[in-house]
Biopython code that builds the backbone (N, CA, C, O; Angstrom):
import numpy as np
from Bio.PDB.StructureBuilder import StructureBuilder

atoms = [
    (1, "MET", "N", (1.052, -1.444, 0.153)),
    (1, "MET", "CA", (0.077, -0.054, -0.122)),
    (1, "MET", "C", (0.799, 0.925, -0.161)),
    (1, "MET", "O", (1.786, 0.770, 0.559)),
    (2, "PRO", "N", (0.751, 2.348, -0.928)),
    (2, "PRO", "CA", (1.346, 3.419, -0.714)),
    (2, "PRO", "C", (1.067, 3.910, 0.346)),
    (2, "PRO", "O", (0.043, 3.792, 1.018)),
    (3, "LEU", "N", (2.415, 4.746, 0.607)),
    (3, "LEU", "CA", (2.322, 5.648, 2.405)),
    (3, "LEU", "C", (1.571, 6.621, 2.130)),
    (3, "LEU", "O", (1.263, 7.104, 3.220)),
    (4, "ASP", "N", (1.025, 7.280, 1.203)),
    (4, "ASP", "CA", (-0.079, 8.057, 0.729)),
    (4, "ASP", "C", (-1.233, 7.846, 1.661)),
    (4, "ASP", "O", (-1.701, 8.575, 2.536)),
    (5, "ASP", "N", (-1.591, 6.561, 1.204)),
    (5, "ASP", "CA", (-3.009, 6.281, 2.027)),
    (5, "ASP", "C", (-3.169, 5.971, 3.207)),
    (5, "ASP", "O", (-4.202, 5.510, 3.694)),
    (6, "VAL", "N", (-1.858, 6.267, 3.918)),
    (6, "VAL", "CA", (-1.915, 6.004, 5.422)),
    (6, "VAL", "C", (-1.253, 7.143, 6.236)),
    (6, "VAL", "O", (-1.371, 7.321, 7.449)),
    (7, "VAL", "N", (-0.386, 8.040, 5.173)),
    (7, "VAL", "CA", (0.080, 8.962, 5.944)),
    (7, "VAL", "C", (-0.526, 10.180, 6.785)),
    (7, "VAL", "O", (-1.299, 10.911, 6.166)),
    (8, "GLU", "N", (-0.306, 10.433, 7.907)),
    (8, "GLU", "CA", (-1.400, 11.660, 8.247)),
    (8, "GLU", "C", (-0.788, 12.983, 7.884)),
    (8, "GLU", "O", (0.357, 12.993, 7.432)),
    (9, "TYR", "N", (-1.512, 14.192, 8.060)),
    (9, "TYR", "CA", (-1.234, 15.373, 7.663)),
    (9, "TYR", "C", (-0.143, 15.920, 8.240)),
    (9, "TYR", "O", (0.547, 16.756, 7.658)),
    (10, "GLN", "N", (0.160, 15.379, 9.741)),
    (10, "GLN", "CA", (1.452, 16.082, 10.052)),
    (10, "GLN", "C", (2.381, 15.588, 10.309)),
    (10, "GLN", "O", (3.274, 15.911, 11.093)),
    (11, "ASP", "N", (2.193, 14.300, 9.321)),
    (11, "ASP", "CA", (3.699, 13.719, 9.141)),
    (11, "ASP", "C", (4.246, 14.314, 7.443)),
    (11, "ASP", "O", (5.137, 13.756, 6.803)),
    (12, "ASP", "N", (3.765, 15.078, 7.145)),
    (12, "ASP", "CA", (4.151, 15.296, 5.654)),
    (12, "ASP", "C", (5.181, 15.681, 5.533)),
    (12, "ASP", "O", (5.801, 15.152, 4.610)),
    (13, "ARG", "N", (5.905, 16.726, 6.314)),
    (13, "ARG", "CA", (7.090, 17.349, 6.343)),
    (13, "ARG", "C", (8.260, 16.152, 6.810)),
    (13, "ARG", "O", (9.415, 16.450, 6.505)),
    (14, "SER", "N", (8.088, 14.982, 7.438)),
    (14, "SER", "CA", (8.728, 14.194, 8.090)),
    (14, "SER", "C", (9.056, 13.314, 6.621)),
    (14, "SER", "O", (10.223, 13.100, 6.295)),
    (15, "VAL", "N", (7.931, 12.848, 5.809)),
    (15, "VAL", "CA", (8.046, 11.758, 4.812)),
    (15, "VAL", "C", (8.840, 12.770, 3.928)),
    (15, "VAL", "O", (9.743, 12.110, 3.413)),
    (16, "LYS", "N", (8.923, 14.082, 3.511)),
    (16, "LYS", "CA", (9.481, 14.637, 2.614)),
    (16, "LYS", "C", (11.178, 14.835, 3.111)),
    (16, "LYS", "O", (12.034, 15.159, 2.288)),
    (17, "LEU", "N", (11.468, 14.607, 4.447)),
    (17, "LEU", "CA", (12.648, 14.595, 4.955)),
    (17, "LEU", "C", (13.321, 13.451, 4.686)),
    (17, "LEU", "O", (14.350, 13.475, 4.011)),
    (18, "TRP", "N", (12.787, 12.273, 5.209)),
    (18, "TRP", "CA", (13.129, 11.274, 5.256)),
    (18, "TRP", "C", (12.777, 9.690, 4.447)),
    (18, "TRP", "O", (13.320, 8.587, 4.399)),
    (19, "GLY", "N", (11.642, 10.283, 3.922)),
    (19, "GLY", "CA", (11.279, 9.036, 3.084)),
    (19, "GLY", "C", (10.062, 8.140, 3.440)),
    (19, "GLY", "O", (9.885, 7.649, 4.555)),
    (20, "ASP", "N", (9.255, 7.982, 2.383)),
    (20, "ASP", "CA", (8.187, 6.790, 2.670)),
    (20, "ASP", "C", (8.497, 5.510, 3.581)),
    (20, "ASP", "O", (7.777, 5.111, 4.496)),
    (21, "GLU", "N", (9.470, 5.052, 3.239)),
    (21, "GLU", "CA", (10.128, 3.847, 4.082)),
    (21, "GLU", "C", (10.451, 3.990, 5.151)),
    (21, "GLU", "O", (10.165, 3.141, 5.995)),
    (22, "ASN", "N", (11.115, 5.051, 5.445)),
    (22, "ASN", "CA", (11.531, 5.406, 7.110)),
    (22, "ASN", "C", (10.558, 5.519, 7.768)),
    (22, "ASN", "O", (10.481, 5.030, 8.895)),
    (23, "GLN", "N", (9.233, 6.448, 6.988)),
    (23, "GLN", "CA", (8.286, 6.802, 8.080)),
    (23, "GLN", "C", (7.244, 5.341, 8.174)),
    (23, "GLN", "O", (6.641, 5.105, 9.221)),
    (24, "ARG", "N", (7.153, 4.651, 7.264)),
    (24, "ARG", "CA", (6.538, 3.505, 7.752)),
    (24, "ARG", "C", (7.090, 2.715, 8.837)),
    (24, "ARG", "O", (6.310, 2.121, 9.581)),
    (25, "LYS", "N", (8.350, 2.638, 9.015)),
    (25, "LYS", "CA", (9.298, 2.078, 9.772)),
    (25, "LYS", "C", (8.778, 2.906, 11.207)),
    (25, "LYS", "O", (8.215, 2.279, 12.104)),
    (26, "LEU", "N", (9.001, 4.177, 11.290)),
    (26, "LEU", "CA", (8.375, 4.684, 12.582)),
    (26, "LEU", "C", (6.881, 4.318, 12.853)),
    (26, "LEU", "O", (6.553, 4.166, 14.029)),
    (27, "TYR", "N", (5.943, 4.161, 11.865)),
    (27, "TYR", "CA", (4.775, 3.868, 12.124)),
    (27, "TYR", "C", (4.689, 3.011, 12.721)),
    (27, "TYR", "O", (3.852, 3.100, 13.619)),
    (28, "SER", "N", (5.530, 1.580, 12.598)),
    (28, "SER", "CA", (5.378, 0.291, 12.911)),
    (28, "SER", "C", (6.186, -0.023, 14.347)),
    (28, "SER", "O", (6.021, -1.037, 15.025)),
    (29, "THR", "N", (6.951, 0.906, 14.603)),
    (29, "THR", "CA", (7.773, 0.966, 15.808)),
    (29, "THR", "C", (7.264, 0.979, 17.068)),
    (29, "THR", "O", (6.600, 1.978, 17.345)),
    (30, "ARG", "N", (7.416, -0.034, 18.095)),
    (30, "ARG", "CA", (7.085, 0.223, 19.489)),
    (30, "ARG", "C", (7.776, 0.521, 20.418)),
    (30, "ARG", "O", (8.867, -0.041, 20.521)),
    (31, "VAL", "N", (7.371, 1.493, 21.389)),
    (31, "VAL", "CA", (8.711, 1.935, 22.392)),
    (31, "VAL", "C", (7.704, 1.800, 23.682)),
    (31, "VAL", "O", (6.482, 1.947, 23.700)),
    (32, "ALA", "N", (8.571, 1.486, 24.721)),
    (32, "ALA", "CA", (8.384, 1.251, 26.287)),
    (32, "ALA", "C", (9.327, 1.935, 26.941)),
    (32, "ALA", "O", (10.545, 1.779, 26.857)),
    (33, "VAL", "N", (8.560, 2.917, 27.782)),
    (33, "VAL", "CA", (9.429, 3.758, 28.555)),
    (33, "VAL", "C", (9.330, 3.652, 29.775)),
    (33, "VAL", "O", (8.164, 3.418, 30.092)),
    (34, "ILE", "N", (10.053, 3.717, 30.666)),
    (34, "ILE", "CA", (9.817, 3.175, 32.447)),
    (34, "ILE", "C", (10.323, 4.290, 32.809)),
    (34, "ILE", "O", (11.517, 4.558, 32.678)),
    (35, "GLY", "N", (9.172, 5.311, 33.467)),
    (35, "GLY", "CA", (9.309, 6.090, 34.123)),
    (35, "GLY", "C", (8.915, 7.367, 33.857)),
    (35, "GLY", "O", (8.646, 7.516, 32.665)),
    (36, "SER", "N", (8.751, 8.555, 34.672)),
    (36, "SER", "CA", (7.920, 9.505, 34.165)),
    (36, "SER", "C", (8.448, 10.808, 34.359)),
    (36, "SER", "O", (7.680, 11.751, 34.548)),
    (37, "GLY", "N", (9.798, 10.973, 34.330)),
    (37, "GLY", "CA", (10.314, 12.202, 34.786)),
    (37, "GLY", "C", (10.004, 13.158, 33.419)),
    (37, "GLY", "O", (9.251, 12.935, 32.471)),
    (38, "PRO", "N", (10.855, 14.270, 33.691)),
    (38, "PRO", "CA", (10.976, 15.285, 32.453)),
    (38, "PRO", "C", (11.517, 14.962, 31.310)),
    (38, "PRO", "O", (11.140, 15.423, 30.233)),
    (39, "LEU", "N", (12.541, 14.058, 31.473)),
    (39, "LEU", "CA", (13.256, 13.476, 30.061)),
    (39, "LEU", "C", (12.373, 12.380, 29.599)),
    (39, "LEU", "O", (12.140, 12.246, 28.398)),
    (40, "ALA", "N", (11.953, 11.720, 30.344)),
    (40, "ALA", "CA", (10.754, 10.638, 29.518)),
    (40, "ALA", "C", (9.730, 11.069, 29.143)),
    (40, "ALA", "O", (9.137, 10.312, 28.376)),
    (41, "GLN", "N", (9.058, 12.362, 29.450)),
    (41, "GLN", "CA", (7.893, 12.897, 28.965)),
    (41, "GLN", "C", (8.462, 13.680, 27.441)),
    (41, "GLN", "O", (7.757, 13.566, 26.439)),
    (42, "MET", "N", (9.629, 14.376, 27.386)),
    (42, "MET", "CA", (10.070, 14.749, 26.279)),
    (42, "MET", "C", (10.188, 13.865, 25.337)),
    (42, "MET", "O", (9.712, 14.216, 24.258)),
    (43, "ILE", "N", (10.720, 12.708, 25.388)),
    (43, "ILE", "CA", (11.229, 11.983, 24.707)),
    (43, "ILE", "C", (9.833, 11.195, 23.792)),
    (43, "ILE", "O", (9.835, 10.870, 22.605)),
    (44, "LEU", "N", (8.676, 11.037, 24.835)),
    (44, "LEU", "CA", (7.497, 10.318, 24.648)),
    (44, "LEU", "C", (6.768, 11.486, 23.753)),
    (44, "LEU", "O", (6.072, 11.027, 22.848)),
    (45, "ALA", "N", (6.806, 12.810, 23.844)),
    (45, "ALA", "CA", (6.300, 13.749, 23.217)),
    (45, "ALA", "C", (6.958, 13.597, 21.743)),
    (45, "ALA", "O", (6.303, 13.527, 20.703)),
    (46, "ASN", "N", (8.144, 13.565, 21.823)),
    (46, "ASN", "CA", (8.850, 13.610, 20.374)),
    (46, "ASN", "C", (8.706, 12.382, 19.605)),
    (46, "ASN", "O", (8.832, 12.293, 18.383)),
    (47, "MET", "N", (8.489, 11.639, 20.248)),
    (47, "MET", "CA", (8.146, 10.207, 19.564)),
    (47, "MET", "C", (6.882, 10.045, 18.960)),
    (47, "MET", "O", (6.731, 9.551, 17.842)),
    (48, "ALA", "N", (5.785, 10.539, 19.834)),
    (48, "ALA", "CA", (4.376, 10.716, 19.212)),
    (48, "ALA", "C", (4.637, 11.874, 18.006)),
    (48, "ALA", "O", (4.206, 11.640, 16.877)),
    (49, "GLY", "N", (5.202, 12.854, 18.228)),
    (49, "GLY", "CA", (5.370, 13.804, 17.248)),
    (49, "GLY", "C", (5.879, 13.368, 15.894)),
    (49, "GLY", "O", (5.472, 13.793, 14.813)),
    (50, "LEU", "N", (7.069, 12.227, 16.144)),
    (50, "LEU", "CA", (7.595, 11.744, 14.712)),
    (50, "LEU", "C", (6.560, 10.865, 14.140)),
    (50, "LEU", "O", (6.522, 10.869, 12.909)),
    (51, "GLY", "N", (5.797, 10.187, 14.691)),
    (51, "GLY", "CA", (5.153, 9.144, 14.022)),
    (51, "GLY", "C", (4.893, 7.702, 14.569)),
    (51, "GLY", "O", (4.089, 6.888, 14.114)),
    (52, "VAL", "N", (5.701, 7.556, 15.594)),
    (52, "VAL", "CA", (5.533, 6.444, 16.370)),
    (52, "VAL", "C", (4.356, 5.935, 16.880)),
    (52, "VAL", "O", (4.016, 6.472, 17.934)),
    (53, "LYS", "N", (3.596, 5.030, 16.446)),
    (53, "LYS", "CA", (2.108, 4.565, 16.841)),
    (53, "LYS", "C", (1.747, 3.978, 17.847)),
    (53, "LYS", "O", (0.596, 4.047, 18.278)),
    (54, "ASN", "N", (2.935, 3.123, 18.522)),
    (54, "ASN", "CA", (2.417, 2.507, 19.671)),
    (54, "ASN", "C", (3.674, 2.582, 20.745)),
    (54, "ASN", "O", (4.850, 2.278, 20.548)),
    (55, "ILE", "N", (2.960, 3.150, 22.101)),
    (55, "ILE", "CA", (4.248, 3.458, 23.029)),
    (55, "ILE", "C", (3.189, 2.868, 24.350)),
    (55, "ILE", "O", (1.968, 2.821, 24.494)),
    (56, "CYS", "N", (4.304, 2.488, 25.144)),
    (56, "CYS", "CA", (3.835, 1.970, 26.524)),
    (56, "CYS", "C", (4.510, 2.937, 27.365)),
    (56, "CYS", "O", (5.567, 3.454, 27.003)),
    (57, "VAL", "N", (4.031, 3.170, 28.311)),
    (57, "VAL", "CA", (4.197, 4.179, 29.419)),
    (57, "VAL", "C", (4.070, 3.381, 30.785)),
    (57, "VAL", "O", (3.006, 2.804, 31.015)),
    (58, "MET", "N", (5.184, 3.320, 31.767)),
    (58, "MET", "CA", (5.214, 2.538, 32.627)),
    (58, "MET", "C", (5.887, 3.448, 33.999)),
    (58, "MET", "O", (7.034, 3.880, 34.116)),
    (59, "SER", "N", (4.841, 3.545, 34.865)),
    (59, "SER", "CA", (5.183, 4.438, 35.993)),
    (59, "SER", "C", (4.211, 4.096, 37.048)),
    (59, "SER", "O", (3.020, 3.938, 36.779)),
    (60, "ASN", "N", (4.747, 3.960, 38.396)),
    (60, "ASN", "CA", (3.533, 3.835, 39.021)),
    (60, "ASN", "C", (3.409, 4.700, 40.185)),
    (60, "ASN", "O", (2.776, 4.539, 41.229)),
    (61, "GLY", "N", (4.395, 5.969, 39.645)),
    (61, "GLY", "CA", (3.910, 7.263, 40.853)),
    (61, "GLY", "C", (2.560, 7.904, 40.565)),
    (61, "GLY", "O", (1.867, 7.619, 39.589)),
    (62, "ARG", "N", (2.244, 8.811, 41.519)),
    (62, "ARG", "CA", (1.081, 9.688, 41.357)),
    (62, "ARG", "C", (1.777, 10.979, 41.544)),
    (62, "ARG", "O", (2.845, 11.057, 42.151)),
    (63, "ILE", "N", (1.070, 12.151, 40.936)),
    (63, "ILE", "CA", (1.532, 13.339, 40.482)),
    (63, "ILE", "C", (1.357, 14.039, 41.981)),
    (63, "ILE", "O", (0.332, 13.912, 42.652)),
    (64, "SER", "N", (2.424, 14.731, 42.360)),
    (64, "SER", "CA", (2.152, 15.312, 43.914)),
    (64, "SER", "C", (2.303, 16.905, 43.447)),
    (64, "SER", "O", (2.420, 17.233, 42.266)),
    (65, "ARG", "N", (2.282, 17.866, 44.591)),
    (65, "ARG", "CA", (2.383, 19.249, 44.251)),
    (65, "ARG", "C", (3.592, 19.756, 43.877)),
    (65, "ARG", "O", (3.683, 20.915, 43.472)),
    (66, "SER", "N", (4.691, 18.903, 43.979)),
    (66, "SER", "CA", (6.035, 19.410, 43.396)),
    (66, "SER", "C", (6.131, 19.014, 41.842)),
    (66, "SER", "O", (6.916, 19.573, 41.077)),
    (67, "ASP", "N", (5.259, 18.003, 41.460)),
    (67, "ASP", "CA", (5.556, 17.727, 39.945)),
    (67, "ASP", "C", (4.813, 18.868, 39.189)),
    (67, "ASP", "O", (5.355, 19.186, 38.130)),
    (68, "ARG", "N", (3.817, 19.467, 39.479)),
    (68, "ARG", "CA", (3.138, 20.211, 38.733)),
    (68, "ARG", "C", (3.922, 21.330, 37.948)),
    (68, "ARG", "O", (3.611, 21.577, 36.783)),
    (69, "ASN", "N", (4.997, 22.047, 38.624)),
    (69, "ASN", "CA", (5.767, 22.856, 37.779)),
    (69, "ASN", "C", (6.794, 22.352, 36.924)),
    (69, "ASN", "O", (7.376, 23.110, 36.148)),
    (70, "GLU", "N", (7.064, 21.135, 36.999)),
    (70, "GLU", "CA", (8.512, 20.818, 36.691)),
    (70, "GLU", "C", (8.349, 19.500, 35.202)),
    (70, "GLU", "O", (9.229, 18.890, 34.595)),
    (71, "PHE", "N", (6.807, 19.484, 35.053)),
    (71, "PHE", "CA", (6.890, 18.632, 34.190)),
    (71, "PHE", "C", (5.776, 18.916, 33.011)),
    (71, "PHE", "O", (4.833, 19.640, 33.333)),
    (72, "LEU", "N", (5.822, 18.331, 31.491)),
    (72, "LEU", "CA", (5.294, 18.757, 30.879)),
    (72, "LEU", "C", (3.939, 18.332, 30.803)),
    (72, "LEU", "O", (3.056, 19.075, 30.375)),
    (73, "CYS", "N", (3.697, 16.962, 31.268)),
    (73, "CYS", "CA", (2.142, 16.622, 31.252)),
    (73, "CYS", "C", (1.684, 16.752, 32.319)),
    (73, "CYS", "O", (0.711, 16.013, 32.470)),
    (74, "PHE", "N", (1.954, 17.454, 33.313)),
    (74, "PHE", "CA", (1.086, 17.602, 34.895)),
    (74, "PHE", "C", (0.873, 19.064, 35.449)),
    (74, "PHE", "O", (0.705, 19.442, 36.608)),
    (75, "LYS", "N", (0.946, 19.957, 33.957)),
    (75, "LYS", "CA", (0.292, 21.351, 34.347)),
    (75, "LYS", "C", (-1.013, 21.381, 34.114)),
    (75, "LYS", "O", (-1.651, 20.792, 33.242)),
    (76, "GLU", "N", (-1.404, 22.169, 35.024)),
    (76, "GLU", "CA", (-3.021, 22.344, 35.225)),
    (76, "GLU", "C", (-3.668, 22.845, 33.797)),
    (76, "GLU", "O", (-3.147, 23.767, 33.170)),
    (77, "ASP", "N", (-4.833, 22.169, 33.341)),
    (77, "ASP", "CA", (-5.310, 22.679, 32.448)),
    (77, "ASP", "C", (-6.618, 23.240, 32.861)),
    (77, "ASP", "O", (-7.423, 22.667, 33.595)),
    (78, "HIS", "N", (-6.750, 24.314, 32.369)),
    (78, "HIS", "CA", (-8.000, 25.336, 32.689)),
    (78, "HIS", "C", (-8.504, 25.092, 34.133)),
    (78, "HIS", "O", (-9.665, 24.715, 34.289)),
    (79, "ASN", "N", (-7.757, 25.272, 35.106)),
    (79, "ASN", "CA", (-7.414, 25.187, 36.415)),
    (79, "ASN", "C", (-8.198, 23.777, 37.099)),
    (79, "ASN", "O", (-8.978, 23.708, 38.049)),
    (80, "HIS", "N", (-7.809, 23.022, 36.469)),
    (80, "HIS", "CA", (-8.072, 21.468, 36.707)),
    (80, "HIS", "C", (-6.849, 20.937, 37.412)),
    (80, "HIS", "O", (-5.795, 20.791, 36.792)),
    (81, "VAL", "N", (-6.953, 20.664, 38.602)),
    (81, "VAL", "CA", (-5.633, 19.860, 39.316)),
    (81, "VAL", "C", (-5.246, 18.401, 39.206)),
    (81, "VAL", "O", (-6.000, 17.491, 39.550)),
    (82, "PHE", "N", (-4.213, 18.249, 38.783)),
    (82, "PHE", "CA", (-3.912, 16.952, 38.380)),
    (82, "PHE", "C", (-3.427, 16.346, 39.794)),
    (82, "PHE", "O", (-3.720, 15.156, 39.681)),
    (83, "ILE", "N", (-2.937, 16.495, 40.862)),
    (83, "ILE", "CA", (-2.558, 16.346, 42.123)),
    (83, "ILE", "C", (-3.267, 15.008, 42.419)),
    (83, "ILE", "O", (-4.482, 14.884, 42.267)),
    (84, "GLY", "N", (-2.450, 13.991, 42.854)),
    (84, "GLY", "CA", (-2.927, 12.597, 43.366)),
    (84, "GLY", "C", (-3.223, 11.422, 42.309)),
    (84, "GLY", "O", (-3.313, 10.251, 42.679)),
    (85, "LYS", "N", (-3.386, 11.869, 40.791)),
    (85, "LYS", "CA", (-3.689, 11.078, 39.653)),
    (85, "LYS", "C", (-2.783, 10.307, 39.096)),
    (85, "LYS", "O", (-1.674, 10.838, 39.165)),
    (86, "GLU", "N", (-2.774, 9.227, 38.545)),
    (86, "GLU", "CA", (-1.265, 8.732, 38.199)),
    (86, "GLU", "C", (-0.925, 9.213, 37.140)),
    (86, "GLU", "O", (-1.653, 9.490, 36.187)),
    (87, "LYS", "N", (0.687, 9.401, 37.281)),
    (87, "LYS", "CA", (1.371, 9.884, 36.192)),
    (87, "LYS", "C", (1.446, 9.315, 34.865)),
    (87, "LYS", "O", (1.665, 10.055, 33.906)),
    (88, "ALA", "N", (1.260, 7.892, 34.699)),
    (88, "ALA", "CA", (1.272, 7.189, 33.357)),
    (88, "ALA", "C", (-0.054, 7.396, 32.753)),
    (88, "ALA", "O", (-0.173, 7.359, 31.528)),
    (89, "SER", "N", (-1.166, 7.633, 33.608)),
    (89, "SER", "CA", (-2.648, 8.045, 32.787)),
    (89, "SER", "C", (-2.682, 9.406, 32.471)),
    (89, "SER", "O", (-3.527, 9.830, 31.683)),
    (90, "GLN", "N", (-1.829, 10.164, 33.015)),
    (90, "GLN", "CA", (-1.938, 11.725, 32.739)),
    (90, "GLN", "C", (-0.863, 12.014, 31.238)),
    (90, "GLN", "O", (-1.041, 12.797, 30.304)),
    (91, "ILE", "N", (0.054, 11.214, 31.448)),
    (91, "ILE", "CA", (1.158, 11.235, 30.290)),
    (91, "ILE", "C", (0.267, 10.887, 29.103)),
    (91, "ILE", "O", (0.262, 11.671, 28.154)),
    (92, "LYS", "N", (-0.604, 9.618, 29.053)),
    (92, "LYS", "CA", (-1.406, 9.097, 27.895)),
    (92, "LYS", "C", (-2.341, 10.088, 27.653)),
    (92, "LYS", "O", (-2.595, 10.128, 26.449)),
    (93, "LYS", "N", (-2.999, 10.958, 28.339)),
    (93, "LYS", "CA", (-3.723, 12.085, 27.890)),
    (93, "LYS", "C", (-3.084, 13.005, 27.056)),
    (93, "LYS", "O", (-3.648, 13.266, 25.994)),
    (94, "THR", "N", (-2.034, 13.546, 27.315)),
    (94, "THR", "CA", (-0.908, 14.283, 26.604)),
    (94, "THR", "C", (-0.884, 14.081, 25.486)),
    (94, "THR", "O", (-1.244, 14.826, 24.574)),
    (95, "LEU", "N", (-0.227, 12.493, 25.415)),
    (95, "LEU", "CA", (0.130, 11.817, 24.355)),
    (95, "LEU", "C", (-0.874, 12.043, 23.094)),
    (95, "LEU", "O", (-0.649, 12.446, 21.953)),
    (96, "LEU", "N", (-2.052, 11.634, 23.732)),
    (96, "LEU", "CA", (-3.221, 11.798, 22.412)),
    (96, "LEU", "C", (-3.842, 13.199, 22.329)),
    (96, "LEU", "O", (-4.772, 13.604, 21.631)),
    (97, "LYS", "N", (-3.306, 13.638, 22.960)),
    (97, "LYS", "CA", (-3.471, 15.445, 22.362)),
    (97, "LYS", "C", (-2.528, 15.892, 21.321)),
    (97, "LYS", "O", (-2.850, 16.748, 20.497)),
    (98, "ILE", "N", (-1.279, 15.284, 21.345)),
    (98, "ILE", "CA", (-0.456, 15.434, 20.522)),
    (98, "ILE", "C", (-0.678, 14.982, 19.137)),
    (98, "ILE", "O", (-0.450, 15.532, 18.060)),
    (99, "ARG", "N", (-1.309, 13.549, 19.521)),
    (99, "ARG", "CA", (-1.715, 12.292, 18.368)),
    (99, "ARG", "C", (-2.822, 11.560, 18.380)),
    (99, "ARG", "O", (-2.837, 10.393, 18.771)),
    (100, "GLU", "N", (-3.928, 12.244, 17.913)),
    (100, "GLU", "CA", (-5.024, 11.172, 18.569)),
    (100, "GLU", "C", (-4.976, 9.592, 17.879)),
    (100, "GLU", "O", (-5.641, 8.737, 18.464)),
    (101, "SER", "N", (-4.385, 9.279, 16.935)),
    (101, "SER", "CA", (-4.443, 8.009, 16.537)),
    (101, "SER", "C", (-3.374, 6.999, 17.065)),
    (101, "SER", "O", (-3.243, 5.850, 16.643)),
    (102, "LEU", "N", (-2.589, 7.619, 18.101)),
    (102, "LEU", "CA", (-1.729, 6.509, 18.991)),
    (102, "LEU", "C", (-2.390, 5.227, 19.562)),
    (102, "LEU", "O", (-3.598, 5.108, 19.768)),
    (103, "ASN", "N", (-1.526, 4.365, 19.770)),
    (103, "ASN", "CA", (-1.896, 3.020, 20.794)),
    (103, "ASN", "C", (-1.059, 3.437, 21.892)),
    (103, "ASN", "O", (0.150, 3.218, 21.819)),
    (104, "VAL", "N", (-1.561, 4.021, 22.921)),
    (104, "VAL", "CA", (-1.034, 4.513, 24.321)),
    (104, "VAL", "C", (-1.271, 3.495, 25.167)),
    (104, "VAL", "O", (-2.450, 3.165, 25.297)),
    (105, "TYR", "N", (-0.315, 2.819, 25.875)),
    (105, "TYR", "CA", (-0.710, 1.908, 27.026)),
    (105, "TYR", "C", (0.058, 2.311, 28.468)),
    (105, "TYR", "O", (1.269, 2.276, 28.689)),
    (106, "ALA", "N", (-0.828, 2.631, 29.214)),
    (106, "ALA", "CA", (-0.180, 3.189, 30.410)),
    (106, "ALA", "C", (-1.093, 2.238, 31.708)),
    (106, "ALA", "O", (-0.838, 2.417, 32.899)),
]
sb = StructureBuilder()
sb.init_structure("model")
sb.init_model(0)
sb.init_chain("A")
sb.init_seg("    ")
for serial, (resi, resn, name, xyz) in enumerate(atoms, 1):
    if name == "N":
        sb.init_residue(resn, " ", resi, " ")
    sb.init_atom(name, np.array(xyz, "f"), 0.0, 1.0, " ", f" {name:<3s}", serial, name[0])
structure = sb.get_structure()
């Protein structure tokens, strides 16, 4: 199947940069990240932006007050506070905002 049939609009520039075959490889790549620190969140956000479709996030922590200002995924959203919620599930929600077609396991 030609990549034009499956490529998402947001991947158009990526395909022009490294070609159909490499974008197909990104679509089929599976990534698992253990932990939910700022570096892990940035890596996950960039993977989602590049076109990696299958992402697994593993973290057993909960969001604390000190996490709010340090993390990309734990910012307050329209005065909604995420304190006490699972970090992995909040990361999943943020990744799905970046790319709705992701398969995120948290």
